[in-house]
N, C-alpha and C positions, 0 to 999 in steps of 0.2 A: 828704344835705344837706337836699333839699326837703321832707322831713317835720319839719324843726326848726320849731317854733311861733315866729313873730315878731310884733312890734308892728307898725302900719300904716307903710309907707314904708320898711321896713327888710329888706333882702335876706337870705334864709336863709344864705348866704355870709358877709355882714357878722356876722350874729348869732352864727355858731359861731366867730368870730374877734375881735371887737371887745371883749368884756369887759363891755358895757354894756347891751347887749339880751340878756337871759338868763332862764332859768328854772331852778329847781333839776332835778337830775337825781337819780333813783333806779334801783336796779336790784331788779328783783322775778323770782320763780321765773315760768316759761311758764304756769302755772296761775293766776295771781293774776288776780283778776277786778277789772279796771279799770271797769267798768260800774258795777258795786255799790259800789267806793270813791266814784267820783263821784256816786252816788245818795245816800251817807251824807254825804260832806264837802262836796259842790259844787265839787270841784277837779278838773278834767278832766286825765286823762294821756295824753299821746301817746308812742307806741312810736318811737324814733328809732334803735334800733340794737339789737345781740346780744351779749352778752358770750361769748366761746368760750376754751376752754381754751388754753394756750400760754406762752410764755416772758414776761417784764416786761411790764406795763402799756403797751399803745399804743392811741392812740386813732386810726382810720381813716376818714376822711369819703369816701363813694362818692356819685357822682352817675352815674346810669344805669348802675350795676354797675363804673363806673369809678373807680379812686382819685382824689381830687381834694385837691390841696395848698393849704392856707389859710394866709393869713398869720397869724404868731403874735401872740396877744393881748398886752395887758399882763400881766405876770409880778408880781402882788402880793407874792410872797414873795422876791423879789431884793433883794438888799443893802437 
């Protein structure tokens, strides 16, 4: 959770669950050169997690190696 980029005065936990303070997420292979990407496009990338093989998609937030349950954010796709 602590590595999630945030706007000033917003906690990482709030940014992860509110739906208002956010950045786009992308997945890249480990060998992707984020420094070169930033140099070319002036868009910094922040590693916030890892994708691992397993059953259906599940997002797990960790703080200090321990699982953190965050409040559910707004569901834009509901009804």
